[in-house]
C-alpha positions in Angstrom: 142.3 56.4 66.8 144.2 55.4 70.0 146.6 58.3 69.4 143.8 60.9 70.0 143.0 59.3 73.4 146.5 60.0 74.7 146.6 63.7 73.5 143.6 65.4 75.1 145.5 68.7 75.2 145.6 68.7 71.4 141.8 68.2 71.1 141.3 71.0 73.6 143.6 73.3 71.7 142.0 72.6 68.3 138.4 73.1 69.5 139.1 76.0 71.8 140.6 77.9 68.8 137.8 76.8 66.5 135.3 78.8 68.5 133.8 81.7 66.6 131.6 84.7 67.4 128.4 82.7 67.2 129.5 79.2 67.8 131.2 77.5 70.8 132.9 74.5 69.2 134.2 73.1 72.5 130.8 73.1 74.2 129.3 71.3 71.1 132.0 68.8 70.8 130.9 65.1 71.2 133.6 62.5 71.8 133.1 58.7 71.5 135.7 56.4 73.1 135.7 52.6 72.7 137.7 50.8 75.4 139.2 47.4 75.0 140.9 45.3 77.7 144.4 46.9 77.7 146.5 43.7 77.4 144.4 42.5 74.4 144.8 46.0 72.9 148.6 45.7 73.3 148.5 42.3 71.5 146.5 43.8 68.7 149.0 46.6 68.4 151.9 44.2 68.3 150.2 42.2 65.5 149.7 45.5 63.6 153.4 46.1 63.9 154.2 42.5 62.8 152.0 43.0 59.7 153.8 46.2 58.8 157.3 45.1 59.6 160.0 43.7 57.3 162.4 41.1 58.6 162.2 39.1 61.8 158.8 39.5 63.5 158.8 41.1 67.0 157.8 38.9 69.9 155.0 40.0 72.2 157.4 39.7 75.2 159.7 42.2 73.5 156.7 44.5 72.8 155.5 44.2 76.4 159.0 45.0 77.7 159.1 48.2 75.5 155.7 49.2 76.9 156.7 48.7 80.5 160.1 50.5 80.0 158.4 53.2 77.9 160.8 52.7 75.0 160.9 54.5 72.6 157.8 56.6 73.7 156.7 57.3 77.3 153.1 57.5 76.1 153.2 53.8 75.1 152.9 52.7 78.7 150.1 55.2 79.3 147.8 54.3 76.4 146.0 51.5 78.2 145.7 53.5 81.4 142.4 54.8 80.1 141.1 56.5 83.2 144.0 59.0 83.2 143.1 60.2 79.7 139.4 60.3 80.4 139.9 62.5 83.5 141.9 65.0 81.4 139.2 65.1 78.7 136.5 65.6 81.3 138.5 68.4 83.0 138.3 70.6 79.9 134.8 69.7 78.5 132.3 72.4 79.5 129.6 69.8 80.0 131.9 67.2 81.5 130.8 63.6 81.0 127.7 64.5 79.0 130.0 65.2 76.0 131.8 61.9 76.3 130.3 58.5 75.3 132.4 55.6 76.6 131.7 52.3 74.8 132.8 48.7 75.4 134.8 47.0 72.7 133.4 43.7 73.9 129.8 44.9 73.3 130.8 46.3 69.9 131.9 42.8 68.9 129.0 40.9 70.6 126.1 43.3 69.9 127.1 45.9 67.2 123.4 46.9 66.7 123.2 48.0 70.3 126.4 50.0 70.0 125.0 51.6 66.8 121.9 52.5 68.8 124.0 54.1 71.5 125.9 56.2 68.9 122.6 57.2 67.2 121.2 58.5 70.5 124.3 60.2 71.5 124.8 62.1 68.3 121.1 62.8 67.9 121.1 61.6 64.3 121.2 58.3 62.4 124.6 56.7 62.3 125.0 54.5 59.2 128.3 52.7 58.8 129.3 51.9 55.2 128.9 48.3 54.1 127.2 45.8 56.4 127.6 46.8 60.0 130.6 48.3 61.8 133.8 48.0 59.7 136.6 45.6 60.9 140.2 46.7 60.7 143.5 44.9 61.3 142.0 41.6 60.3 144.8 40.4 58.0 145.6 36.7 58.4 149.3 37.1 58.8 151.2 33.8 59.3 153.1 35.5 62.1 150.0 36.8 63.9 150.2 36.2 67.6 147.1 34.8 69.3 148.2 34.0 72.8 149.6 36.1 75.6 152.5 34.2 77.4 152.8 34.1 81.1 155.9 36.2 80.9 154.1 39.0 79.0 151.2 38.8 81.5 153.6 39.1 84.4 155.0 42.3 82.8 151.7 43.9 81.8 149.2 42.9 84.4 150.7 45.1 87.2 150.8 48.0 84.8 147.1 48.0 84.1 145.3 46.1 86.9 144.8 49.0 89.4 144.1 51.5 86.6 141.2 49.2 85.4 139.7 49.3 88.8 140.1 53.1 88.9 138.4 53.3 85.5 135.3 51.4 86.7 135.0 53.6 89.8 135.4 56.8 87.7 132.8 55.8 85.2 130.3 54.9 88.0 131.0 58.1 89.9 131.0 60.5 86.9 128.2 59.1 84.9 128.0 59.9 81.2 125.1 60.4 78.8 122.0 58.3 79.6 122.4 55.8 76.7 125.8 54.7 78.0 126.1 51.2 79.3 125.9 51.0 83.1 127.7 49.8 84.9 130.6 49.7 82.4 131.4 46.0 81.9 134.5 44.8 83.6 137.3 43.7 81.3 138.1 40.0 81.0 140.4 39.1 83.9 142.1 36.0 82.4 145.3 37.9 81.7 145.4 39.2 85.3 145.0 35.9 87.1 148.7 35.1 87.7 150.0 32.0 89.4 151.2 32.6 93.0 154.9 33.0 93.4 154.9 31.7 97.0 
C-alpha cells in the first residue's frame, strides 16, 4: 500500500528482527513498488476520501492545500516524493537495488501482461493474480468522483513534485535495479506540470 512506501524504517525494523540463526530475512526480502504520476495519485486518493466520506464532498483544491501545508499529517506531502523513500529503502537493503523492483503504473494499465512477466522474473516464481488479470481497486462510480485537475490545484501541486520527479528518473538510471526492470523508467505524463506563464 502507499503507506508502506513512506515508512521504510518500519520495514527495516520488522525484517531485521525476523532474522533467525539460519535465515537472513532482510537479505532475502524482495520489494515491488508501483509508481504513479504524483498528482494523479493525489486525485485518486481524494476520490477515495470522497467515496468514504459522509456529508459535503471535499474539493480537490482543498485536498491539494492540505497536502502542501502538510495538514494533518506531514507525511502527506512526502508520499509523492518517491525518490526520497526509495533512497531510504536502498540504504538498508543488503543487496541495494537488486532487491527492489520499480514498476510503472502506466505500464501496468497499458500492458498488464508485461508487468506480470516482470514480477514473475523478479520473484523467480509464477505470479498468478486471482480472477482475470491484475485486480482493479477504487473503481466505484461515485457521482461526486473528480476527473479533472483544476489549474489552481496544479499550481499548488506541480512545484511540490516537479523537481522530485526529475530526481527520481536520475536515481533510477544511476542506481539500476534488477535486469527485468523497465529502462529507462518512463517519464510521468507532464500535462499537470505545464502551467501557463504568469509574466
